[in-house]
All heavy atoms as TSV, in Angstrom:
chain	resi	resn	atom	element	x	y	z
A	1	MET	N	N	11.007	38.320	2.480
A	1	MET	CA	C	10.187	37.206	2.934
A	1	MET	C	C	9.085	36.863	1.953
A	1	MET	O	O	8.510	35.778	2.038
A	1	MET	CB	C	9.556	37.529	4.291
A	1	MET	CG	C	10.519	37.370	5.465
A	1	MET	SD	S	11.454	35.869	5.382
A	1	MET	CE	C	10.648	34.886	6.557
A	2	ASP	N	N	8.777	37.756	1.038
A	2	ASP	CA	C	7.747	37.451	0.050
A	2	ASP	C	C	8.145	36.281	-0.837
A	2	ASP	O	O	7.303	35.505	-1.257
A	2	ASP	CB	C	7.472	38.680	-0.826
A	2	ASP	CG	C	6.725	39.758	-0.076
A	2	ASP	OD1	O	6.070	39.423	0.931
A	2	ASP	OD2	O	6.796	40.935	-0.501
A	3	TYR	N	N	9.430	36.174	-1.126
A	3	TYR	CA	C	9.865	35.080	-1.988
A	3	TYR	C	C	9.680	33.733	-1.299
A	3	TYR	O	O	9.428	32.730	-1.951
A	3	TYR	CB	C	11.320	35.272	-2.437
A	3	TYR	CG	C	12.328	35.301	-1.322
A	3	TYR	CD1	C	12.932	34.130	-0.893
A	3	TYR	CD2	C	12.681	36.499	-0.695
A	3	TYR	CE1	C	13.861	34.133	0.125
A	3	TYR	CE2	C	13.602	36.512	0.328
A	3	TYR	CZ	C	14.191	35.331	0.733
A	3	TYR	OH	O	15.105	35.340	1.752
A	4	VAL	N	N	9.811	33.686	0.017
A	4	VAL	CA	C	9.605	32.421	0.736
A	4	VAL	C	C	8.137	32.011	0.651
A	4	VAL	O	O	7.821	30.860	0.340
A	4	VAL	CB	C	10.058	32.551	2.209
A	4	VAL	CG1	C	9.667	31.303	2.991
A	4	VAL	CG2	C	11.548	32.809	2.284
A	5	SER	N	N	7.241	32.942	0.879
A	5	SER	CA	C	5.819	32.617	0.812
A	5	SER	C	C	5.386	32.294	-0.613
A	5	SER	O	O	4.426	31.558	-0.819
A	5	SER	CB	C	4.972	33.760	1.376
A	5	SER	OG	O	5.155	34.930	0.600
A	6	ALA	N	N	6.094	32.812	-1.599
A	6	ALA	CA	C	5.777	32.496	-2.984
A	6	ALA	C	C	6.296	31.111	-3.380
A	6	ALA	O	O	5.722	30.460	-4.240
A	6	ALA	CB	C	6.363	33.554	-3.912
A	7	LEU	N	N	7.368	30.653	-2.763
A	7	LEU	CA	C	7.964	29.373	-3.126
A	7	LEU	C	C	7.421	28.186	-2.336
A	7	LEU	O	O	7.539	27.049	-2.781
A	7	LEU	CB	C	9.484	29.433	-2.947
A	7	LEU	CG	C	10.231	30.291	-3.971
A	7	LEU	CD1	C	11.701	30.331	-3.617
A	7	LEU	CD2	C	10.037	29.762	-5.364
A	8	VAL	N	N	6.841	28.421	-1.188
A	8	VAL	CA	C	6.394	27.313	-0.335
A	8	VAL	C	C	5.315	26.454	-1.010
A	8	VAL	O	O	5.458	25.234	-1.048
A	8	VAL	CB	C	5.942	27.830	1.044
A	8	VAL	CG1	C	5.208	26.747	1.828
A	8	VAL	CG2	C	7.142	28.320	1.822
A	9	PRO	N	N	4.242	27.011	-1.556
A	9	PRO	CA	C	3.223	26.135	-2.162
A	9	PRO	C	C	3.752	25.252	-3.293
A	9	PRO	O	O	3.462	24.048	-3.306
A	9	PRO	CB	C	2.153	27.112	-2.657
A	9	PRO	CG	C	2.320	28.306	-1.802
A	9	PRO	CD	C	3.787	28.404	-1.521
A	10	PRO	N	N	4.532	25.768	-4.249
A	10	PRO	CA	C	5.036	24.874	-5.293
A	10	PRO	C	C	5.980	23.800	-4.755
A	10	PRO	O	O	5.969	22.660	-5.237
A	10	PRO	CB	C	5.784	25.792	-6.258
A	10	PRO	CG	C	5.342	27.156	-5.955
A	10	PRO	CD	C	4.858	27.164	-4.558
A	11	VAL	N	N	6.768	24.131	-3.761
A	11	VAL	CA	C	7.687	23.148	-3.190
A	11	VAL	C	C	6.901	22.050	-2.484
A	11	VAL	O	O	7.200	20.865	-2.640
A	11	VAL	CB	C	8.695	23.829	-2.237
A	11	VAL	CG1	C	9.472	22.803	-1.450
A	11	VAL	CG2	C	9.630	24.745	-3.016
A	12	VAL	N	N	5.891	22.425	-1.734
A	12	VAL	CA	C	5.065	21.432	-1.041
A	12	VAL	C	C	4.357	20.536	-2.048
A	12	VAL	O	O	4.326	19.312	-1.901
A	12	VAL	CB	C	4.053	22.130	-0.105
A	12	VAL	CG1	C	3.026	21.141	0.436
A	12	VAL	CG2	C	4.776	22.822	1.032
A	13	MET	N	N	3.806	21.131	-3.108
A	13	MET	CA	C	3.139	20.330	-4.137
A	13	MET	C	C	4.121	19.406	-4.832
A	13	MET	O	O	3.790	18.253	-5.132
A	13	MET	CB	C	2.455	21.247	-5.152
A	13	MET	CG	C	1.241	21.945	-4.586
A	13	MET	SD	S	0.518	23.167	-5.688
A	13	MET	CE	C	0.221	22.227	-7.144
A	14	ALA	N	N	5.330	19.869	-5.086
A	14	ALA	CA	C	6.338	19.032	-5.735
A	14	ALA	C	C	6.713	17.850	-4.852
A	14	ALA	O	O	6.861	16.724	-5.338
A	14	ALA	CB	C	7.569	19.859	-6.075
A	15	VAL	N	N	6.856	18.080	-3.567
A	15	VAL	CA	C	7.199	16.993	-2.646
A	15	VAL	C	C	6.089	15.943	-2.626
A	15	VAL	O	O	6.354	14.740	-2.702
A	15	VAL	CB	C	7.465	17.549	-1.230
A	15	VAL	CG1	C	7.534	16.438	-0.203
A	15	VAL	CG2	C	8.747	18.371	-1.224
A	16	PHE	N	N	4.841	16.377	-2.544
A	16	PHE	CA	C	3.733	15.425	-2.547
A	16	PHE	C	C	3.635	14.683	-3.875
A	16	PHE	O	O	3.351	13.488	-3.912
A	16	PHE	CB	C	2.410	16.119	-2.226
A	16	PHE	CG	C	2.225	16.386	-0.762
A	16	PHE	CD1	C	2.056	17.671	-0.295
A	16	PHE	CD2	C	2.225	15.342	0.157
A	16	PHE	CE1	C	1.895	17.921	1.057
A	16	PHE	CE2	C	2.061	15.579	1.508
A	16	PHE	CZ	C	1.889	16.876	1.955
A	17	PHE	N	N	3.875	15.375	-4.986
A	17	PHE	CA	C	3.820	14.734	-6.295
A	17	PHE	C	C	4.912	13.683	-6.426
A	17	PHE	O	O	4.664	12.582	-6.921
A	17	PHE	CB	C	3.957	15.780	-7.402
A	17	PHE	CG	C	3.888	15.195	-8.775
A	17	PHE	CD1	C	2.685	14.741	-9.284
A	17	PHE	CD2	C	5.023	15.079	-9.551
A	17	PHE	CE1	C	2.621	14.195	-10.548
A	17	PHE	CE2	C	4.967	14.540	-10.812
A	17	PHE	CZ	C	3.756	14.104	-11.323
A	18	ILE	N	N	6.113	13.998	-5.979
A	18	ILE	CA	C	7.213	13.027	-6.024
A	18	ILE	C	C	6.876	11.814	-5.160
A	18	ILE	O	O	7.109	10.669	-5.549
A	18	ILE	CB	C	8.538	13.688	-5.597
A	18	ILE	CG1	C	8.977	14.684	-6.673
A	18	ILE	CG2	C	9.619	12.645	-5.347
A	18	ILE	CD1	C	10.125	15.575	-6.260
A	19	GLY	N	N	6.300	12.049	-3.992
A	19	GLY	CA	C	5.885	10.941	-3.129
A	19	GLY	C	C	4.828	10.073	-3.790
A	19	GLY	O	O	4.866	8.842	-3.687
A	20	LEU	N	N	3.893	10.700	-4.499
A	20	LEU	CA	C	2.863	9.952	-5.208
A	20	LEU	C	C	3.469	9.093	-6.305
A	20	LEU	O	O	3.129	7.912	-6.448
A	20	LEU	CB	C	1.834	10.916	-5.802
A	20	LEU	CG	C	0.745	10.299	-6.664
A	20	LEU	CD1	C	-0.154	9.413	-5.821
A	20	LEU	CD2	C	-0.046	11.381	-7.351
A	21	VAL	N	N	4.379	9.661	-7.077
A	21	VAL	CA	C	5.014	8.907	-8.157
A	21	VAL	C	C	5.818	7.740	-7.595
A	21	VAL	O	O	5.761	6.624	-8.115
A	21	VAL	CB	C	5.892	9.841	-9.012
A	21	VAL	CG1	C	6.750	9.042	-9.986
A	21	VAL	CG2	C	5.038	10.838	-9.761
A	22	VAL	N	N	6.547	7.971	-6.521
A	22	VAL	CA	C	7.336	6.894	-5.911
A	22	VAL	C	C	6.423	5.786	-5.408
A	22	VAL	O	O	6.699	4.602	-5.602
A	22	VAL	CB	C	8.217	7.458	-4.771
A	22	VAL	CG1	C	8.819	6.349	-3.932
A	22	VAL	CG2	C	9.308	8.344	-5.347
A	23	THR	N	N	5.294	6.151	-4.802
A	23	THR	CA	C	4.347	5.153	-4.312
A	23	THR	C	C	3.767	4.342	-5.458
A	23	THR	O	O	3.645	3.113	-5.361
A	23	THR	CB	C	3.208	5.843	-3.537
A	23	THR	OG1	O	3.777	6.579	-2.469
A	23	THR	CG2	C	2.218	4.831	-2.994
A	24	ILE	N	N	3.418	5.001	-6.549
A	24	ILE	CA	C	2.868	4.287	-7.705
A	24	ILE	C	C	3.901	3.327	-8.274
A	24	ILE	O	O	3.593	2.181	-8.598
A	24	ILE	CB	C	2.390	5.288	-8.773
A	24	ILE	CG1	C	1.145	6.006	-8.280
A	24	ILE	CG2	C	2.117	4.587	-10.100
A	24	ILE	CD1	C	0.709	7.158	-9.156
A	25	ILE	N	N	5.134	3.777	-8.395
A	25	ILE	CA	C	6.181	2.926	-8.964
A	25	ILE	C	C	6.453	1.734	-8.063
A	25	ILE	O	O	6.604	0.600	-8.537
A	25	ILE	CB	C	7.467	3.742	-9.209
A	25	ILE	CG1	C	7.229	4.721	-10.359
A	25	ILE	CG2	C	8.642	2.839	-9.509
A	25	ILE	CD1	C	8.339	5.710	-10.571
A	26	LYS	N	N	6.481	1.957	-6.756
A	26	LYS	CA	C	6.745	0.847	-5.835
A	26	LYS	C	C	5.609	-0.160	-5.800
A	26	LYS	O	O	5.837	-1.336	-5.509
A	26	LYS	CB	C	6.993	1.384	-4.424
A	26	LYS	CG	C	8.357	1.999	-4.254
A	26	LYS	CD	C	8.588	2.379	-2.805
A	26	LYS	CE	C	9.992	2.909	-2.606
A	26	LYS	NZ	N	10.254	3.241	-1.203
A	27	SER	N	N	4.382	0.284	-6.076
A	27	SER	CA	C	3.247	-0.636	-5.999
A	27	SER	C	C	3.064	-1.442	-7.278
A	27	SER	O	O	2.207	-2.321	-7.336
A	27	SER	CB	C	1.963	0.127	-5.676
A	27	SER	OG	O	1.618	0.957	-6.765
A	28	GLN	N	N	3.831	-1.156	-8.311
A	28	GLN	CA	C	3.737	-1.920	-9.553
A	28	GLN	C	C	4.397	-3.275	-9.354
A	28	GLN	O	O	5.451	-3.381	-8.753
A	28	GLN	CB	C	4.417	-1.174	-10.699
A	28	GLN	CG	C	3.790	0.155	-11.005
A	28	GLN	CD	C	2.349	0.037	-11.430
A	28	GLN	OE1	O	2.039	-0.748	-12.308
A	28	GLN	NE2	N	1.484	0.805	-10.807
A	29	GLY	N	N	3.763	-4.291	-9.906
A	29	GLY	CA	C	4.326	-5.628	-9.784
A	29	GLY	C	C	4.060	-6.221	-8.416
A	29	GLY	O	O	3.094	-5.899	-7.747
A	30	GLY	N	N	4.926	-7.096	-7.990
A	30	GLY	CA	C	4.778	-7.710	-6.681
A	30	GLY	C	C	3.767	-8.838	-6.685
A	30	GLY	O	O	3.317	-9.314	-7.731
A	31	PRO	N	N	3.368	-9.266	-5.503
A	31	PRO	CA	C	2.491	-10.432	-5.392
A	31	PRO	C	C	1.075	-10.190	-5.921
A	31	PRO	O	O	0.375	-11.132	-6.258
A	31	PRO	CB	C	2.473	-10.727	-3.893
A	31	PRO	CG	C	2.851	-9.447	-3.239
A	31	PRO	CD	C	3.766	-8.747	-4.204
A	32	ASN	N	N	0.630	-8.934	-5.997
A	32	ASN	CA	C	-0.733	-8.663	-6.453
A	32	ASN	C	C	-0.814	-8.397	-7.949
A	32	ASN	O	O	-1.895	-8.120	-8.464
A	32	ASN	CB	C	-1.312	-7.460	-5.700
A	32	ASN	CG	C	-1.558	-7.771	-4.244
A	32	ASN	OD1	O	-1.875	-8.901	-3.903
A	32	ASN	ND2	N	-1.399	-6.793	-3.389
A	33	LYS	N	N	0.314	-8.473	-8.644
A	33	LYS	CA	C	0.314	-8.151	-10.078
A	33	LYS	C	C	-0.617	-9.059	-10.857
A	33	LYS	O	O	-1.392	-8.583	-11.690
A	33	LYS	CB	C	1.720	-8.224	-10.650
A	33	LYS	CG	C	1.789	-7.834	-12.114
A	33	LYS	CD	C	3.208	-7.688	-12.572
A	33	LYS	CE	C	3.343	-7.353	-14.033
A	33	LYS	NZ	N	2.382	-6.507	-14.625
A	34	ALA	N	N	-0.596	-10.347	-10.619
A	34	ALA	CA	C	-1.451	-11.278	-11.352
A	34	ALA	C	C	-2.926	-10.990	-11.083
A	34	ALA	O	O	-3.753	-11.033	-12.000
A	34	ALA	CB	C	-1.109	-12.712	-10.975
A	35	LYS	N	N	-3.259	-10.681	-9.836
A	35	LYS	CA	C	-4.650	-10.386	-9.491
A	35	LYS	C	C	-5.113	-9.096	-10.171
A	35	LYS	O	O	-6.222	-9.020	-10.695
A	35	LYS	CB	C	-4.784	-10.277	-7.971
A	35	LYS	CG	C	-6.216	-10.098	-7.513
A	35	LYS	CD	C	-6.418	-10.244	-6.016
A	35	LYS	CE	C	-5.367	-9.611	-5.179
A	35	LYS	NZ	N	-5.697	-9.569	-3.768
A	36	GLU	N	N	-4.243	-8.074	-10.184
A	36	GLU	CA	C	-4.595	-6.821	-10.836
A	36	GLU	C	C	-4.740	-7.018	-12.339
A	36	GLU	O	O	-5.672	-6.488	-12.952
A	36	GLU	CB	C	-3.533	-5.764	-10.538
A	36	GLU	CG	C	-3.487	-5.341	-9.078
A	36	GLU	CD	C	-2.271	-4.500	-8.756
A	36	GLU	OE1	O	-1.439	-4.276	-9.653
A	36	GLU	OE2	O	-2.154	-4.067	-7.605
A	37	ASP	N	N	-3.833	-7.784	-12.942
A	37	ASP	CA	C	-3.907	-8.041	-14.369
A	37	ASP	C	C	-5.177	-8.803	-14.715
A	37	ASP	O	O	-5.826	-8.523	-15.730
A	37	ASP	CB	C	-2.683	-8.817	-14.847
A	37	ASP	CG	C	-1.426	-7.970	-14.862
A	37	ASP	OD1	O	-1.536	-6.733	-14.770
A	37	ASP	OD2	O	-0.329	-8.551	-14.967
A	38	ALA	N	N	-5.560	-9.752	-13.874
A	38	ALA	CA	C	-6.776	-10.521	-14.126
A	38	ALA	C	C	-8.007	-9.621	-14.030
A	38	ALA	O	O	-8.943	-9.752	-14.830
A	38	ALA	CB	C	-6.882	-11.679	-13.136
A	39	ALA	N	N	-8.018	-8.703	-13.090
A	39	ALA	CA	C	-9.154	-7.791	-12.949
A	39	ALA	C	C	-9.266	-6.881	-14.171
A	39	ALA	O	O	-10.369	-6.639	-14.676
A	39	ALA	CB	C	-9.004	-6.961	-11.673
A	40	VAL	N	N	-8.147	-6.393	-14.657
A	40	VAL	CA	C	-8.170	-5.537	-15.848
A	40	VAL	C	C	-8.608	-6.327	-17.062
A	40	VAL	O	O	-9.425	-5.849	-17.865
A	40	VAL	CB	C	-6.781	-4.893	-16.073
A	40	VAL	CG1	C	-6.714	-4.202	-17.419
A	40	VAL	CG2	C	-6.460	-3.921	-14.960
A	41	ASP	N	N	-8.105	-7.540	-17.218
A	41	ASP	CA	C	-8.500	-8.377	-18.349
A	41	ASP	C	C	-10.003	-8.671	-18.319
A	41	ASP	O	O	-10.666	-8.653	-19.353
A	41	ASP	CB	C	-7.705	-9.680	-18.361
A	41	ASP	CG	C	-6.252	-9.462	-18.727
A	41	ASP	OD1	O	-5.928	-8.410	-19.317
A	41	ASP	OD2	O	-5.430	-10.351	-18.419
A	42	ALA	N	N	-10.541	-8.934	-17.132
A	42	ALA	CA	C	-11.970	-9.210	-17.009
A	42	ALA	C	C	-12.794	-7.972	-17.367
A	42	ALA	O	O	-13.812	-8.073	-18.065
A	42	ALA	CB	C	-12.301	-9.670	-15.594
A	43	ALA	N	N	-12.352	-6.810	-16.928
A	43	ALA	CA	C	-13.077	-5.576	-17.249
A	43	ALA	C	C	-13.033	-5.299	-18.744
A	43	ALA	O	O	-14.040	-4.884	-19.341
A	43	ALA	CB	C	-12.487	-4.410	-16.462
A	44	LEU	N	N	-11.886	-5.515	-19.363
A	44	LEU	CA	C	-11.775	-5.308	-20.809
A	44	LEU	C	C	-12.652	-6.305	-21.572
A	44	LEU	O	O	-13.284	-5.938	-22.570
A	44	LEU	CB	C	-10.320	-5.433	-21.252
A	44	LEU	CG	C	-9.398	-4.292	-20.827
A	44	LEU	CD1	C	-7.963	-4.592	-21.209
A	44	LEU	CD2	C	-9.851	-2.982	-21.425
A	45	ALA	N	N	-12.712	-7.534	-21.108
A	45	ALA	CA	C	-13.548	-8.540	-21.764
A	45	ALA	C	C	-15.027	-8.168	-21.651
A	45	ALA	O	O	-15.784	-8.321	-22.617
A	45	ALA	CB	C	-13.292	-9.913	-21.157
A	46	ARG	N	N	-15.450	-7.671	-20.473
A	46	ARG	CA	C	-16.841	-7.239	-20.306
A	46	ARG	C	C	-17.155	-6.071	-21.233
A	46	ARG	O	O	-18.219	-6.032	-21.863
A	46	ARG	CB	C	-17.114	-6.842	-18.858
A	46	ARG	CG	C	-17.333	-8.004	-17.919
A	46	ARG	CD	C	-17.920	-7.560	-16.587
A	46	ARG	NE	N	-17.134	-6.524	-15.941
A	46	ARG	CZ	C	-16.138	-6.744	-15.093
A	46	ARG	NH1	N	-15.801	-7.979	-14.787
A	46	ARG	NH2	N	-15.484	-5.732	-14.548
A	47	ALA	N	N	-16.248	-5.119	-21.324
A	47	ALA	CA	C	-16.478	-3.969	-22.187
A	47	ALA	C	C	-16.538	-4.389	-23.650
A	47	ALA	O	O	-17.382	-3.897	-24.410
A	47	ALA	CB	C	-15.375	-2.930	-21.978
A	48	GLU	N	N	-15.672	-5.290	-24.043
A	48	GLU	CA	C	-15.657	-5.767	-25.430
A	48	GLU	C	C	-16.933	-6.538	-25.755
A	48	GLU	O	O	-17.531	-6.357	-26.817
A	48	GLU	CB	C	-14.436	-6.650	-25.667
A	48	GLU	CG	C	-14.278	-7.108	-27.085
A	48	GLU	CD	C	-13.956	-5.992	-28.055
A	48	GLU	OE1	O	-13.433	-4.948	-27.622
A	48	GLU	OE2	O	-14.243	-6.155	-29.259
A	49	SER	N	N	-17.400	-7.387	-24.844
A	49	SER	CA	C	-18.615	-8.158	-25.113
A	49	SER	C	C	-19.842	-7.247	-25.129
A	49	SER	O	O	-20.766	-7.476	-25.906
A	49	SER	CB	C	-18.787	-9.275	-24.085
A	49	SER	OG	O	-19.032	-8.731	-22.814
A	50	ALA	N	N	-19.850	-6.223	-24.310
A	50	ALA	CA	C	-20.976	-5.286	-24.307
A	50	ALA	C	C	-20.989	-4.479	-25.596
A	50	ALA	O	O	-22.057	-4.140	-26.110
A	50	ALA	CB	C	-20.882	-4.364	-23.106
A	51	ARG	N	N	-19.843	-4.190	-26.121
A	51	ARG	CA	C	-19.756	-3.407	-27.350
A	51	ARG	C	C	-20.206	-4.231	-28.549
A	51	ARG	O	O	-20.828	-3.709	-29.467
A	51	ARG	CB	C	-18.321	-2.921	-27.558
A	51	ARG	CG	C	-18.155	-1.952	-28.698
A	51	ARG	CD	C	-16.752	-1.416	-28.736
A	51	ARG	NE	N	-15.801	-2.456	-29.065
A	51	ARG	CZ	C	-15.260	-2.611	-30.271
A	51	ARG	NH1	N	-15.570	-1.799	-31.233
A	51	ARG	NH2	N	-14.394	-3.577	-30.485
A	52	GLN	N	N	-19.923	-5.540	-28.529
A	52	GLN	CA	C	-20.250	-6.394	-29.658
A	52	GLN	C	C	-21.629	-7.030	-29.555
A	52	GLN	O	O	-22.128	-7.606	-30.512
A	52	GLN	CB	C	-19.204	-7.496	-29.800
A	52	GLN	CG	C	-17.865	-6.974	-30.230
A	52	GLN	CD	C	-16.852	-8.089	-30.380
A	52	GLN	OE1	O	-17.102	-9.217	-30.022
A	52	GLN	NE2	N	-15.684	-7.745	-30.902
A	53	ALA	N	N	-22.272	-6.946	-28.398
A	53	ALA	CA	C	-23.575	-7.587	-28.219
A	53	ALA	C	C	-24.608	-6.883	-29.085
A	53	ALA	O	O	-24.625	-5.662	-29.188
A	53	ALA	CB	C	-23.991	-7.519	-26.743
A	54	PRO	N	N	-25.494	-7.662	-29.723
A	54	PRO	CA	C	-26.545	-7.039	-30.549
A	54	PRO	C	C	-27.535	-6.296	-29.672
A	54	PRO	O	O	-27.833	-6.716	-28.550
A	54	PRO	CB	C	-27.187	-8.226	-31.253
A	54	PRO	CG	C	-26.886	-9.388	-30.399
A	54	PRO	CD	C	-25.565	-9.094	-29.732
A	55	ARG	N	N	-28.059	-5.231	-30.201
A	55	ARG	CA	C	-29.031	-4.440	-29.448
A	55	ARG	C	C	-30.380	-5.125	-29.521
A	55	ARG	O	O	-30.839	-5.525	-30.593
A	55	ARG	CB	C	-29.114	-3.030	-30.002
A	55	ARG	CG	C	-27.813	-2.283	-29.798
A	55	ARG	CD	C	-27.895	-0.895	-30.314
A	55	ARG	NE	N	-28.885	-0.160	-29.533
A	55	ARG	CZ	C	-29.077	1.132	-29.628
A	55	ARG	NH1	N	-28.377	1.833	-30.465
A	55	ARG	NH2	N	-29.985	1.732	-28.911
A	56	THR	N	N	-31.061	-5.243	-28.391
A	56	THR	CA	C	-32.367	-5.912	-28.346
A	56	THR	C	C	-33.447	-4.967	-27.862
A	56	THR	O	O	-34.503	-5.409	-27.435
A	56	THR	CB	C	-32.304	-7.137	-27.413
A	56	THR	OG1	O	-31.912	-6.677	-26.097
A	56	THR	CG2	C	-31.298	-8.159	-27.904
A	57	ASP	N	N	-33.212	-3.663	-27.956
A	57	ASP	CA	C	-34.204	-2.718	-27.451
A	57	ASP	C	C	-35.162	-2.258	-28.549
A	57	ASP	O	O	-35.936	-1.328	-28.360
A	57	ASP	CB	C	-33.527	-1.515	-26.791
A	57	ASP	CG	C	-32.585	-0.779	-27.729
A	57	ASP	OD1	O	-32.449	-1.208	-28.891
A	57	ASP	OD2	O	-31.996	0.227	-27.300
A	58	GLY	N	N	-35.134	-2.896	-29.715
A	58	GLY	CA	C	-36.089	-2.602	-30.763
A	58	GLY	C	C	-35.733	-1.394	-31.603
A	58	GLY	O	O	-36.548	-0.903	-32.360
A	59	VAL	N	N	-34.530	-0.910	-31.489
A	59	VAL	CA	C	-34.131	0.273	-32.269
A	59	VAL	C	C	-33.318	-0.149	-33.456
A	59	VAL	O	O	-32.599	-1.045	-33.495
A	59	VAL	CB	C	-33.332	1.268	-31.397
A	59	VAL	CG1	C	-32.831	2.420	-32.260
A	59	VAL	CG2	C	-34.182	1.773	-30.268
């Protein structure tokens, strides 16, 4: 019975991990893809503009 108790945690973690991967794959694309892409593009644009903005703190 020791082998059963040794195998249960990895099996449970594997099942949850597979479920997570399947959920991520299924949620890709679809009707919200354009909205998600726009949000990422906006965040990247903000980060890029903040990186290129001149420093005005006197340093």
